[in-house]
KOLRO-158498 format. One record per residue (C-alpha): residue number from 1; residue in three letters; x, y negated, z negated. Coordinates in pm, 1 decimal, decimal comma. Layout:
N
{num = NUM residuo = ALA c1 = X c2 = Y c3 = Z}
...
END
This chain:
89
{num = 1 residuo = UNK c1 = 1068,2 c2 = -1366,9 c3 = 3403,8}
{num = 2 residuo = UNK c1 = 1078,4 c2 = -1717,0 c3 = 3322,4}
{num = 3 residuo = UNK c1 = 828,3 c2 = -1781,4 c3 = 3560,2}
{num = 4 residuo = UNK c1 = 586,6 c2 = -1484,4 c3 = 3466,9}
{num = 5 residuo = UNK c1 = 597,4 c2 = -1661,1 c3 = 3051,1}
{num = 6 residuo = UNK c1 = 487,1 c2 = -2015,5 c3 = 3181,0}
{num = 7 residuo = UNK c1 = 244,0 c2 = -1879,8 c3 = 3367,9}
{num = 8 residuo = UNK c1 = 44,0 c2 = -1639,7 c3 = 3138,0}
{num = 9 residuo = UNK c1 = 85,5 c2 = -1935,2 c3 = 2840,3}
{num = 10 residuo = UNK c1 = -24,7 c2 = -2193,4 c3 = 3090,4}
{num = 11 residuo = UNK c1 = -438,4 c2 = -2132,9 c3 = 2983,3}
{num = 12 residuo = UNK c1 = -305,9 c2 = -2170,2 c3 = 2581,9}
{num = 13 residuo = UNK c1 = -101,6 c2 = -2466,5 c3 = 2657,3}
{num = 14 residuo = UNK c1 = -382,4 c2 = -2666,3 c3 = 2867,8}
{num = 15 residuo = UNK c1 = -661,5 c2 = -2562,6 c3 = 2528,3}
{num = 16 residuo = UNK c1 = -414,1 c2 = -2649,1 c3 = 2250,2}
{num = 17 residuo = UNK c1 = -297,0 c2 = -2961,9 c3 = 2476,3}
{num = 18 residuo = UNK c1 = -650,4 c2 = -3121,1 c3 = 2532,5}
{num = 19 residuo = UNK c1 = -794,0 c2 = -3020,1 c3 = 2205,8}
{num = 20 residuo = UNK c1 = -489,0 c2 = -3241,2 c3 = 2038,6}
{num = 21 residuo = UNK c1 = -562,5 c2 = -3518,7 c3 = 2249,5}
{num = 22 residuo = UNK c1 = -920,8 c2 = -3530,0 c3 = 2160,4}
{num = 23 residuo = UNK c1 = -805,4 c2 = -3511,4 c3 = 1795,2}
{num = 24 residuo = UNK c1 = -986,1 c2 = -3159,4 c3 = 1760,5}
{num = 25 residuo = UNK c1 = -686,5 c2 = -3023,6 c3 = 1600,5}
{num = 26 residuo = UNK c1 = -889,8 c2 = -2734,1 c3 = 1439,2}
{num = 27 residuo = UNK c1 = -939,3 c2 = -2591,7 c3 = 1789,0}
{num = 28 residuo = UNK c1 = -522,0 c2 = -2637,5 c3 = 1859,7}
{num = 29 residuo = UNK c1 = -427,8 c2 = -2462,3 c3 = 1528,1}
{num = 30 residuo = UNK c1 = -663,7 c2 = -2141,8 c3 = 1563,3}
{num = 31 residuo = UNK c1 = -566,6 c2 = -2099,2 c3 = 1919,5}
{num = 32 residuo = UNK c1 = -193,1 c2 = -2126,6 c3 = 1780,5}
{num = 33 residuo = UNK c1 = -257,8 c2 = -1878,7 c3 = 1516,6}
{num = 34 residuo = UNK c1 = -513,7 c2 = -1667,1 c3 = 1710,2}
{num = 35 residuo = UNK c1 = -220,8 c2 = -1575,5 c3 = 1954,2}
{num = 36 residuo = UNK c1 = 23,4 c2 = -1521,7 c3 = 1705,5}
{num = 37 residuo = UNK c1 = -220,4 c2 = -1256,7 c3 = 1540,2}
{num = 38 residuo = UNK c1 = -277,9 c2 = -1081,8 c3 = 1853,5}
{num = 39 residuo = UNK c1 = 89,1 c2 = -1081,1 c3 = 1995,4}
{num = 40 residuo = UNK c1 = 172,8 c2 = -945,5 c3 = 1602,2}
{num = 41 residuo = UNK c1 = -121,2 c2 = -656,0 c3 = 1624,3}
{num = 42 residuo = UNK c1 = -17,6 c2 = -577,4 c3 = 2019,8}
{num = 43 residuo = UNK c1 = 346,7 c2 = -523,3 c3 = 1892,5}
{num = 44 residuo = UNK c1 = 231,7 c2 = -310,3 c3 = 1595,4}
{num = 45 residuo = UNK c1 = 72,3 c2 = -66,7 c3 = 1842,5}
{num = 46 residuo = UNK c1 = 286,9 c2 = -68,3 c3 = 2075,1}
{num = 47 residuo = UNK c1 = 574,6 c2 = 5,0 c3 = 1787,4}
{num = 48 residuo = UNK c1 = 359,8 c2 = 260,5 c3 = 1620,1}
{num = 49 residuo = UNK c1 = 291,1 c2 = 447,1 c3 = 1913,9}
{num = 50 residuo = UNK c1 = 515,9 c2 = 422,7 c3 = 2161,0}
{num = 51 residuo = UNK c1 = 826,8 c2 = 507,4 c3 = 1973,6}
{num = 52 residuo = UNK c1 = 657,6 c2 = 830,0 c3 = 1845,4}
{num = 53 residuo = UNK c1 = 963,7 c2 = 942,2 c3 = 1589,0}
{num = 54 residuo = UNK c1 = 1214,2 c2 = 747,1 c3 = 1700,1}
{num = 55 residuo = UNK c1 = 1378,1 c2 = 408,3 c3 = 1521,3}
{num = 56 residuo = UNK c1 = 1102,0 c2 = 153,6 c3 = 1526,9}
{num = 57 residuo = UNK c1 = 1114,8 c2 = -119,5 c3 = 1753,3}
{num = 58 residuo = UNK c1 = 1212,6 c2 = -401,7 c3 = 1521,0}
{num = 59 residuo = UNK c1 = 1499,8 c2 = -205,9 c3 = 1399,1}
{num = 60 residuo = UNK c1 = 1657,0 c2 = -154,2 c3 = 1774,1}
{num = 61 residuo = UNK c1 = 1592,7 c2 = -504,6 c3 = 1840,2}
{num = 62 residuo = UNK c1 = 1794,5 c2 = -592,0 c3 = 1549,9}
{num = 63 residuo = UNK c1 = 2106,8 c2 = -496,2 c3 = 1688,2}
{num = 64 residuo = UNK c1 = 2400,8 c2 = -716,4 c3 = 1752,4}
{num = 65 residuo = UNK c1 = 2516,1 c2 = -545,1 c3 = 2041,8}
{num = 66 residuo = UNK c1 = 2186,9 c2 = -726,0 c3 = 2219,0}
{num = 67 residuo = UNK c1 = 2303,5 c2 = -1040,1 c3 = 2103,6}
{num = 68 residuo = UNK c1 = 2636,8 c2 = -956,7 c3 = 2220,9}
{num = 69 residuo = UNK c1 = 2639,5 c2 = -786,6 c3 = 2539,2}
{num = 70 residuo = UNK c1 = 2452,9 c2 = -908,7 c3 = 2800,5}
{num = 71 residuo = UNK c1 = 2498,0 c2 = -587,7 c3 = 2995,4}
{num = 72 residuo = UNK c1 = 2160,2 c2 = -439,8 c3 = 2883,2}
{num = 73 residuo = UNK c1 = 1965,8 c2 = -755,4 c3 = 2969,5}
{num = 74 residuo = UNK c1 = 2105,6 c2 = -768,7 c3 = 3317,4}
{num = 75 residuo = UNK c1 = 2019,2 c2 = -365,6 c3 = 3382,2}
{num = 76 residuo = UNK c1 = 1706,9 c2 = -455,1 c3 = 3269,5}
{num = 77 residuo = UNK c1 = 1624,4 c2 = -741,3 c3 = 3452,2}
{num = 78 residuo = UNK c1 = 1790,4 c2 = -611,7 c3 = 3761,0}
{num = 79 residuo = UNK c1 = 1585,7 c2 = -244,7 c3 = 3748,5}
{num = 80 residuo = UNK c1 = 1246,3 c2 = -463,5 c3 = 3680,5}
{num = 81 residuo = UNK c1 = 1315,5 c2 = -666,4 c3 = 4026,6}
{num = 82 residuo = UNK c1 = 1146,6 c2 = -587,5 c3 = 4295,1}
{num = 83 residuo = UNK c1 = 1342,5 c2 = -359,3 c3 = 4547,7}
{num = 84 residuo = UNK c1 = 1496,4 c2 = -538,9 c3 = 4818,5}
{num = 85 residuo = UNK c1 = 1348,5 c2 = -440,1 c3 = 5196,8}
{num = 86 residuo = UNK c1 = 1700,2 c2 = -487,4 c3 = 5451,0}
{num = 87 residuo = UNK c1 = 1583,8 c2 = -681,7 c3 = 5776,8}
{num = 88 residuo = UNK c1 = 1339,2 c2 = -909,0 c3 = 5608,5}
{num = 89 residuo = UNK c1 = 1438,3 c2 = -1233,9 c3 = 5520,5}
END
């Protein structure tokens, strides 16, 4: 998961770094704000379309159980891992 997060953010990091080093802060700030805006739009669309009458994702994510109990996170991480093949090193 961490590798995927880093890999998907490498273009953003490269653009922001090169823009900041060349003193072009407008591009760096625009890239940061644009990324935040797109992520917000995607989350809103997923929240509206994905829940279909249930509690919104923001309500479900605000649960203190998610913070204090690591079992749901571990269950998610292990269920999304590719299956192991026996006999293959």
